[in-house]
C-alpha positions in Angstrom: 0.1 0.0 -0.2 0.8 3.5 -0.8 1.8 5.7 2.2 -1.6 7.5 2.7 -1.3 11.3 2.2 -4.9 12.4 4.0 -6.7 10.1 6.5 -9.9 10.8 7.9 -10.9 9.1 11.2 -14.5 9.0 11.7 -15.9 9.0 15.5 -19.3 10.6 16.1 -20.2 9.4 19.2 -19.5 10.6 22.6 -16.5 12.6 24.2 -15.0 9.6 25.9 -15.1 7.8 22.9 -13.5 10.6 20.7 -10.5 11.1 23.6 -9.6 7.4 23.5 -9.8 7.4 19.3 -7.0 9.9 19.4 -4.3 7.6 19.8 -4.8 6.3 16.6 -3.9 10.2 15.1 -0.6 9.9 17.4 0.4 6.6 16.2 -0.3 7.5 12.5 1.8 10.6 12.8 4.9 9.1 14.6 4.9 6.7 11.4 3.9 9.5 9.0 4.5 12.9 10.3 3.5 14.6 7.1 0.2 12.9 6.6 -2.8 15.0 7.3 -5.2 13.5 9.8 -8.9 15.3 10.0 -11.3 13.8 12.2 -15.0 13.6 11.4 -17.0 14.2 14.7 -20.1 16.2 16.0 -19.7 20.0 16.5 -20.1 19.6 20.5 -16.6 17.6 20.6 -14.9 20.0 18.4 -13.2 21.8 21.3 -11.7 19.1 22.3 -10.6 17.6 18.8 -8.9 21.0 18.5 -6.8 20.8 21.4 -5.2 17.4 19.9 -1.8 18.4 18.4 -2.3 15.0 16.3 -5.1 15.9 14.6 -5.1 18.4 11.8 -8.5 19.1 10.6 -11.9 18.8 12.0 -14.8 18.0 9.8 -18.7 18.5 11.2 -20.9 15.7 10.9 -23.6 18.0 11.7 -23.5 20.0 8.8 -22.2 17.1 6.2 -25.6 15.0 7.4 -27.7 18.0 6.6 -26.7 18.4 2.9 -27.6 16.3 -0.1 -25.6 13.0 -0.6 -23.2 14.3 -3.6 -22.1 17.5 -1.4 -21.5 15.7 1.5 -19.3 13.3 -0.3 -17.4 16.2 -1.8 -16.1 16.9 1.8 -14.7 13.6 2.1 -13.0 13.3 -1.3 -9.9 15.1 -0.6 -8.7 11.9 1.7 -7.2 8.8 0.0 -8.1 6.9 3.6 -11.0 6.8 5.9 -11.2 4.9 9.2 -14.8 4.0 10.8 -13.8 3.9 14.5 -17.6 4.4 14.8 -19.6 2.6 12.2 -22.3 4.7 10.9 -24.4 3.3 7.5 -24.6 6.9 6.3 -21.0 7.6 6.4 -19.9 4.4 5.0 -22.1 5.4 2.0 -20.7 8.9 1.8 -17.0 7.6 1.3 -17.6 5.3 -0.9 -19.7 7.9 -3.0 -16.5 10.1 -2.5 -14.5 7.2 -4.3 -11.7 7.1 -0.9 -9.3 4.7 -2.1 -9.1 3.0 0.9 -12.5 2.4 3.1 -11.6 0.8 6.3 -14.1 -0.6 8.9 -14.8 -3.7 11.0 -16.4 -6.8 9.1 -19.3 -7.4 11.8 -21.3 -4.3 10.0 -23.2 -5.9 7.3 -23.2 -2.6 5.4 -19.6 -2.5 5.2 -19.5 -5.5 3.3 -21.3 -3.3 0.5 -19.4 0.2 1.3 -15.4 -0.7 2.7 -13.1 -2.4 0.7 -10.8 -3.2 3.3 -12.4 -4.9 6.5 -10.9 -5.9 9.9 -12.6 -8.9 11.9 -12.8 -8.1 15.9 -15.6 -7.6 18.3 -15.7 -4.9 20.7 -18.6 -6.6 22.2 -16.8 -9.6 23.4 -13.3 -8.5 24.2 -11.7 -7.9 27.2 -9.5 -5.2 25.8 -9.7 -1.5 26.3 -11.3 0.7 23.9 -8.2 2.4 22.9 -6.8 -0.9 22.2 -9.5 -1.9 20.1 -9.1 1.1 18.0 -5.7 0.3 16.8 -6.9 -2.8 15.3 -8.2 -0.8 12.6 -4.9 0.4 11.7 -3.9 -2.9 10.6 -4.7 -2.4 6.5 -2.6 0.4 6.7 0.3 -1.9 8.0 0.9 -0.2 11.2 1.1 -1.4 14.7 -2.3 -3.0 16.0 -0.9 -3.7 19.7 -0.1 -1.3 22.6 0.5 -1.8 26.1 -1.7 0.8 28.5 1.6 2.4 28.8 2.2 2.9 25.4 -1.4 4.2 24.7 -0.9 6.9 27.9 2.1 8.3 25.6 0.0 8.3 22.7 -3.0 10.4 24.6 -2.4 13.7 24.9 -4.6 17.3 24.8 -3.0 20.8 24.6 -3.2 22.5 27.7 -4.3 26.3 27.0 -1.7 29.0 27.8 -4.3 31.7 28.9 -7.6 31.5 31.0 -10.8 33.5 30.1 -12.7 35.4 32.6 -15.4 32.8 33.5 -12.4 30.2 34.2 -10.4 32.4 35.9 -14.0 33.3 38.2 -13.5 29.7 39.5 -10.3 29.3 40.4 -8.5 30.2 43.5 -4.9 31.5 43.9 -4.2 30.2 47.5 -5.9 26.9 47.6 -6.0 23.0 45.8 -8.5 23.6 43.0 -10.6 20.3 42.6 -13.2 19.8 40.3 -16.0 17.0 41.1 -18.1 16.2 38.5 -20.5 14.3 39.7 -23.1 13.9 37.0 -23.1 11.6 33.7 -26.1 12.7 31.9 -27.0 9.0 32.5 -24.4 7.8 30.5 -23.1 5.6 33.3 -23.8 4.4 37.3 -23.2 7.1 39.2 -21.5 7.8 42.7 -24.1 9.1 44.9 -24.7 12.6 45.4 -24.3 12.2 48.9 -21.1 10.5 48.7 -19.5 13.7 46.9 -21.1 15.7 49.9 -19.2 13.4 52.5 -16.1 13.9 50.5 -16.3 17.3 50.1 -16.7 17.2 54.4 -13.8 15.3 54.6 -11.8 17.6 52.5 -10.3 21.0 54.9 -11.8 24.1 53.6 -8.7 26.0 54.2 -6.6 23.9 51.6 -9.4 22.8 49.0 -11.3 24.9 46.6 -14.0 22.4 45.4 -15.3 23.4 42.5 -18.7 21.8 41.2 -19.1 21.4 37.4 -21.8 20.0 35.2 -24.1 21.2 31.9 -27.0 23.3 31.9 -29.2 20.2 31.6 -28.0 18.9 34.8 -29.1 22.3 36.8 -32.3 21.1 38.0 -30.6 17.8 39.8 -28.1 19.7 40.7 -29.3 23.2 42.8 -30.9 21.8 45.6 -28.0 19.7 46.2 -25.9 22.5 46.0 -27.9 24.7 48.3 -26.7 22.1 51.0 -23.1 23.0 50.1 -22.5 26.6 50.8 -19.0 26.3 50.9 -18.2 25.3 47.2 -17.7 27.0 44.2 -20.5 26.3 41.6 -19.8 26.2 38.2 -22.4 24.4 36.6 -23.6 25.5 33.5 -21.5 28.7 33.5 -18.5 27.2 31.1 -18.6 26.6 27.4 -16.8 22.9 26.5 -13.9 25.0 25.4 -13.8 26.9 28.8 -14.3 23.5 30.3 -11.6 22.0 28.5 -9.6 24.8 29.4 -10.5 24.5 33.3 -9.4 20.8 33.6 -6.0 22.1 32.3 -5.6 24.5 35.0 -6.9 22.8 38.2 -4.9 20.9 40.6 -7.4 17.6 40.6 -10.3 16.1 39.4 -12.6 13.6 40.9 -15.6 12.3 38.2 -17.6 9.6 37.1 -16.8 7.3 34.1 -17.8 9.8 31.7 -16.3 12.4 29.0 -14.2 14.8 32.0 -12.7 11.8 33.1 -10.8 11.2 29.8 -10.0 15.1 29.0 -8.3 15.4 32.3 -6.3 12.4 31.8 -5.0 13.4 28.3 -4.5 17.0 29.6 -1.9 15.5 32.2 -4.3 16.7 35.2 -4.4 14.1 38.6 -7.6 12.6 38.2 -10.1 10.1 39.9 -12.4 8.0 38.1 -15.1 6.4 39.6 -16.5 3.2 38.0 -19.0 0.4 38.3 -17.9 -3.1 38.1 -20.2 -4.2 35.3 -18.6 -5.7 32.4 -18.5 -3.3 29.4 -18.6 -0.4 31.8 -15.6 -1.3 33.9 -12.3 0.5 34.0 -10.7 -2.4 32.1 -12.4 -1.4 29.0 -13.0 2.4 29.7 -10.2 3.3 32.3 -8.9 6.6 31.8 -5.3 7.0 30.0 -3.2 9.9 31.8 0.3 9.8 34.0 -1.7 10.8 36.5 -4.9 9.1 36.4 -6.1 6.1 38.3 -9.7 4.8 38.9 -11.6 3.3 42.0 -13.4 0.5 40.8 -17.1 -0.6 42.5 -17.7 -3.8 44.2 -20.4 -5.7 42.5 -23.7 -5.9 44.3 -26.2 -8.9 44.1 -28.3 -6.9 41.9 -25.5 -6.6 39.3 -24.8 -10.5 39.9 -29.0 -11.4 39.4 -29.4 -9.1 36.5 -32.4 -7.4 38.3 -33.5 -5.0 41.2 -31.9 -1.7 41.9 -28.0 -1.6 41.7 -26.1 -0.6 44.6 -22.9 -1.0 43.5 -21.6 2.2 43.5 -22.7 2.8 47.1 -19.4 0.7 47.8 -17.2 3.2 47.0 -16.3 5.2 50.3 -15.5 8.9 50.3 -12.7 8.1 52.8 -10.9 5.6 49.8 -11.6 8.9 47.5 -10.1 11.4 50.2 -7.0 9.2 50.4 -6.2 9.8 46.9 -7.2 13.3 46.6 -4.7 14.0 49.5 -1.8 12.7 47.8 -2.1 15.0 45.1 -1.1 17.9 47.4 2.8 16.8 46.8 3.0 16.4 43.4 
């Protein structure tokens, strides 16, 4: 195969998934530094992708899917390779319409047999490997390495920290205390550590040492406002930042505690000390979705009876104690 000149990586799902796909771009750049890499994704992750030094261009899926097929395919036609890191039938059709020379996808999608000319046979659902390791398998048709240890993946996962801070970010930071972001909700994407546990953690952290910054989206205000009213000593950042500003904040603070969701992976890739709180459920556990960062760690819950029996209300996240989380956070004071 000739050395690719322009590769599009297509991943149109969530922020965490996108961050764990970025090592593909870094690995490609290691082998072919002059190769242009574009990333096809939804607009809401653009600020994350733009912070990645290994990606040269962002292509908006929100824009493309509003265009007639012919016009949409024209936005892809400059590439010689497209990798379907997240399968989407409409994009597979557009890539073929654009006559992209190398169209790479998993063989486990029937429509890829009609639209992809280079197929890789592997299953994410049944695998015990990390999501970032699974993504690398799609590089096989390019003759690039398809296996990497988690340590190697950490070295391939990086986002650039901002050099300046907007006023909205500066307003949340303290220049005299340890700035700790607590991001308690996940928009329903995974099991959550209860809010009362986060409150207990805050009470364990001396207020003279820690500036606890609570973050969340505008859509999470209704759940968080009554809870925030019981915590007068915290800094409220809920709904006050754009994604770009939030990424900026995660790069400036001293530590982050978060469930298994997008901000966990952003903070890890920025090199910020971060602790992820995970359920023990297969497919949602840290073995598959653990953070990739030099100062990233996680605590995994103990599986509960409801999980074992696959019925009833899951209580596994209750097994993570505020003391165990505080113990990790306190170690960051010496970093």
